[in-house]
C-alpha positions, 0 to 999 in steps of 0.5 A: 441511482448510484454508479457501479463499484469496480473491484480492484483486488480480492482475497485480502484478509485485512488491509491497513494504511490505504493510500492512493495517488493519481495512478496507484493504490498503496497499502500495508498487507494483512501480515503487517510487514509489507507495503504493496502497490496496485495500479488503479487500472487493475492488474497484479499487486507489486511488493514495494517493501518488507519491514522487519517490524510491524509497519505503523503508517505509510506516506508518499510524495512524487517519487518515494514511499515512506513507512514507519516501524516502531524503531525507524522510518524507511524510504523506498522509490515508488 
């Protein structure tokens, strides 16, 4: 028998670039121009960044989130 799944967030239309670290889940929202974060324990998503163009990919290290658009790479604090 498999364990139960836990729903962290609902009412999303489309999520891309899903990433996770030890405490949070990060993604590019369905508008393609915003990066959001949700604590793994649940709660309300936090807007991390808004880009002028479509976000291509996201990555992170211990202190920052990096995201790319068609013309630039951006860095913001976690």
